[in-house]
C-alpha positions in Angstrom: -78.3 -13.0 -71.1 -80.6 -14.7 -68.7 -84.1 -15.1 -70.0 -87.1 -14.1 -67.9 -89.4 -16.1 -70.3 -88.1 -19.6 -69.7 -87.0 -20.6 -66.2 -87.4 -24.4 -66.7 -87.1 -26.3 -69.9 -87.7 -29.9 -70.6 -86.8 -32.0 -73.7 -88.8 -35.2 -74.3 -86.5 -37.9 -75.7 -87.0 -41.3 -77.1 -83.4 -41.7 -78.0 -84.0 -41.8 -81.7 -81.9 -40.2 -84.3 -84.8 -37.9 -85.2 -84.9 -36.5 -81.7 -81.3 -35.4 -81.7 -82.1 -32.1 -83.4 -84.7 -31.4 -80.7 -82.1 -32.1 -78.0 -79.6 -29.7 -79.6 -82.3 -27.0 -79.9 -83.3 -27.6 -76.2 -79.7 -27.3 -75.0 -79.2 -24.1 -77.0 -82.3 -22.5 -75.6 -81.3 -23.6 -72.1 -77.9 -22.2 -72.6 -79.2 -18.8 -73.9 -81.7 -18.7 -71.0 -79.1 -19.8 -68.5 -81.5 -22.4 -67.0 -81.6 -26.1 -66.1 -82.8 -28.6 -68.7 -84.8 -31.7 -67.8 -84.3 -34.7 -70.1 -87.5 -36.7 -69.9 -87.9 -40.2 -71.2 -91.2 -42.2 -71.0 -91.3 -45.9 -70.8 -94.5 -46.8 -72.5 -94.9 -50.4 -71.5 -98.7 -50.3 -72.0 -98.1 -49.6 -75.7 -96.7 -53.1 -76.2 -99.8 -55.3 -76.6 -97.7 -58.4 -76.2 -96.8 -57.4 -72.7 -100.1 -58.6 -71.3 -99.6 -62.1 -72.5 -96.0 -62.4 -71.1 -95.2 -64.0 -67.7 -93.7 -61.9 -64.9 -90.1 -62.9 -65.8 -90.5 -61.7 -69.4 -92.3 -58.5 -68.3 -89.4 -57.7 -65.9 -86.9 -58.4 -68.6 -88.7 -56.2 -71.1 -89.0 -53.4 -68.6 -85.3 -53.6 -67.8 -84.5 -53.3 -71.5 -86.8 -50.3 -71.9 -85.1 -48.7 -68.8 -81.7 -49.2 -70.4 -83.0 -47.5 -73.6 -84.3 -44.6 -71.4 -81.0 -44.3 -69.6 -79.1 -44.1 -72.9 -81.6 -41.6 -74.3 -81.2 -39.3 -71.3 -77.4 -39.8 -71.1 -77.2 -38.4 -74.6 -79.0 -35.3 -73.5 -76.7 -35.0 -70.4 -73.6 -35.3 -72.7 -74.8 -32.6 -75.1 -75.7 -30.4 -72.1 -72.4 -31.0 -70.4 -70.6 -30.0 -73.6 -72.6 -26.7 -73.5 -72.1 -26.2 -69.7 -75.8 -26.8 -69.1 -77.1 -28.5 -66.0 -79.3 -31.4 -67.1 -81.5 -33.5 -64.8 -82.6 -36.9 -66.3 -86.0 -38.3 -65.5 -87.4 -41.6 -66.6 -91.2 -42.2 -66.1 -93.4 -45.1 -66.9 -96.8 -44.5 -68.5 -98.6 -43.0 -71.5 -96.0 -40.7 -73.2 -98.2 -37.7 -74.0 -100.0 -37.8 -70.6 -96.7 -38.1 -68.7 -95.0 -35.3 -70.6 -97.9 -33.0 -69.8 -98.1 -34.1 -66.2 -94.3 -33.7 -65.7 -94.4 -30.2 -67.2 -97.4 -29.2 -65.0 -96.1 -30.7 -61.8 -92.6 -29.2 -62.2 -93.5 -25.7 -63.4 -91.8 -26.3 -66.8 -92.1 -23.2 -69.0 -91.1 -24.8 -72.3 -91.5 -28.4 -73.6 -89.2 -29.2 -76.5 -90.0 -32.3 -78.6 -89.0 -33.9 -81.8 -91.6 -35.3 -84.1 -91.6 -38.2 -86.5 -93.5 -37.2 -89.6 -96.4 -39.5 -90.1 -98.8 -40.1 -92.9 -102.4 -39.1 -92.5 -103.4 -42.7 -92.0 -100.7 -43.3 -89.3 -101.9 -40.2 -87.4 -105.5 -41.4 -87.7 -104.7 -44.9 -86.5 -102.1 -44.3 -83.7 -102.1 -40.5 -83.2 -98.9 -38.6 -82.4 -97.4 -38.0 -79.0 -96.3 -34.5 -80.1 -99.8 -33.7 -81.4 -101.4 -34.8 -78.2 -99.0 -32.7 -76.1 -99.7 -29.7 -78.3 -103.4 -30.1 -78.0 -103.6 -30.7 -74.2 -100.6 -28.9 -72.6 -101.1 -25.6 -71.0 -97.3 -25.0 -71.4 -95.4 -23.7 -74.4 -94.4 -26.5 -76.8 -91.7 -26.3 -79.4 -91.7 -29.0 -82.0 -88.6 -29.7 -84.0 -89.6 -31.7 -87.1 -87.6 -34.7 -88.2 -87.7 -36.7 -91.4 -89.0 -40.2 -91.0 -88.0 -43.4 -92.8 -91.5 -43.3 -94.5 -90.8 -39.8 -96.0 -87.4 -40.9 -97.1 -88.9 -44.0 -98.8 -91.5 -41.8 -100.5 -88.8 -39.5 -101.7 -86.8 -42.4 -103.1 -89.8 -43.8 -104.8 -90.6 -40.5 -106.4 -87.0 -40.1 -107.5 -86.8 -43.5 -109.0 -90.2 -43.2 -110.7 -91.3 -46.6 -109.1 -94.5 -47.4 -107.4 -92.8 -50.0 -105.2 -89.2 -51.0 -104.4 
């Protein structure tokens, strides 16, 4: 049952446990649509404020480690896709995550962007924003957000359950 709606699908992955459900959803949609899936990982070196104070050797080492993380994140998508007989192309890009996700989708005629999201408190969203929120606001492409439960929400639940104010 090939879909006429989605011809190209991408999943943005940071390799976290919370994104795994988004990967599974993207693979399932790609399988139902009989289309290629793009696994996109963004290396956000600029988000590490310490990077500006490091010498070139340390910057190179940090970038290499972030690249390894990206390769692991996209390899996970490839493995899930392979198990479902889906063609997956991995892409690793350096830059601002939201901007790069939007640009990749625009430049590659992506029909659907699938992303996981880390639940954030209102204060966290105000202070640092959300990649998913920025993609939703600025992308002209369809965006599917798969919610994940963050450690903060889990901690809040544990505190409520225990009746404690702090652990």
